[in-house]
SENUSE-129372 format. One line per 5 residues: number of its first residue (from 1); their letters; for each residue x negated, z negated, y negated of C-alpha. Coordinates in steps of 0.5 Angstrom, whole numbers, plus 500, padded with zeros to 3 digits. Example, Ala and Ser with C-alpha at 12.3 -4.5 7.8 and 13.67 -1.06 7.14 Angstrom:
BEGIN
1) AS) 475/484/509  473/486/502 $
REM end
This chain:
BEGIN
1) XXXXX) 459/613/702  457/610/709  457/614/716  459/610/722  459/612/729 $
6) XXXXX) 463/609/735  467/611/741  474/611/742  478/610/748  485/613/748 $
11) XXXXX) 488/607/752  486/603/746  489/608/741  491/607/735  486/601/734 $
16) XXXXX) 480/602/731  474/598/730  473/595/723  467/597/718  463/591/720 $
21) XXXXX) 464/592/728  462/599/728  455/601/728  452/604/721  448/610/721 $
26) XXXXX) 446/610/714  449/610/707  450/617/703  451/618/695  454/624/694 $
31) XXXXX) 456/627/688  460/634/687  462/638/680  466/644/680  467/648/673 $
36) XXXXX) 472/654/672  468/658/667  474/663/666  480/665/669  485/671/667 $
41) XXXXX) 492/672/671  496/679/670  502/681/674  508/686/672  514/689/676 $
46) XXXXX) 517/696/674  523/699/676  521/706/678  528/707/680  535/704/681 $
51) XXXXX) 533/703/689  525/702/688  521/696/685  514/696/685  510/690/683 $
56) XXXXX) 502/688/682  498/683/679  491/680/680  487/674/678  479/674/676 $
61) XXXXX) 476/667/677  469/665/675  467/658/677  461/654/678  460/649/684 $
66) XXXXX) 454/644/684  453/638/689  447/632/690  446/628/695  442/622/698 $
71) XXXXX) 442/619/705  438/613/706  437/615/714  432/621/711  429/616/706 $
76) XXXXX) 433/617/700  431/624/698  435/628/694  438/634/696  441/639/691 $
81) XXXXX) 445/645/691  448/650/686  453/656/686  456/661/681  462/665/684 $
86) XXXXX) 466/671/680  471/675/684  478/678/684  484/677/688  490/682/687 $
91) XXXXX) 497/684/690  501/690/690  508/690/693  514/695/694  522/694/695 $
96) XXXXX) 526/699/697  534/698/697  537/702/702  544/702/699  546/704/691 $
101) XXXXX) 546/697/687  553/697/686  555/699/693  561/695/696  558/695/704 $
106) XXXXX) 556/690/709  549/693/708  549/692/701  543/687/701  539/691/706 $
111) XXXXX) 532/692/703  525/695/706  519/691/703  512/692/704  506/688/700 $
116) XXXXX) 498/688/701  494/682/698  487/680/697  485/673/696  479/669/694 $
121) XXXXX) 477/662/694  471/659/690  465/656/694  466/648/696  462/643/698 $
126) XXXXX) 461/641/706  464/634/706  463/634/713  456/634/713  454/631/706 $
131) XXXXX) 447/629/708  446/637/708  448/638/701  450/645/702  455/649/698 $
136) XXXXX) 459/653/703  460/661/702  467/663/698  473/665/702  476/672/702 $
141) XXXXX) 482/674/706  486/680/706  494/680/708  499/685/709  507/685/711 $
146) XXXXX) 512/690/712  519/690/714  526/689/712  528/684/707  535/681/706 $
151) XXX) 537/681/698  541/676/695  548/678/692 $
REM end
């Protein structure tokens, strides 16, 4: 991989210089590997009542990430980084039907819905700065939603 440096004038967009016209800052050799050591998924739905459905699930991940890079601008020294991650992602949700399932009304399909989720994304290499050879931290998010939901007849 070669790294280039050039200035772009907006009036000349979308014309970009060719690889031979741009100034070369150096070349990089980059290698990355990811292995999923294990993954377990579970999910289930339970009709607790004719008007209430509960759902839940989860996923457990075990991963291994490694990278190696060499940059001629630094004299060709190799940098290595490795990381192993394990974590859990899960979700819980509830659906409450406002009317009896067999009711013939205009609001038959009106429901209340709520959910909460926790997600995990394993570590990944920092490809924007390949010469640094650092593996980024894993990402975690928590999200929730609540509100009306229209069902399908």
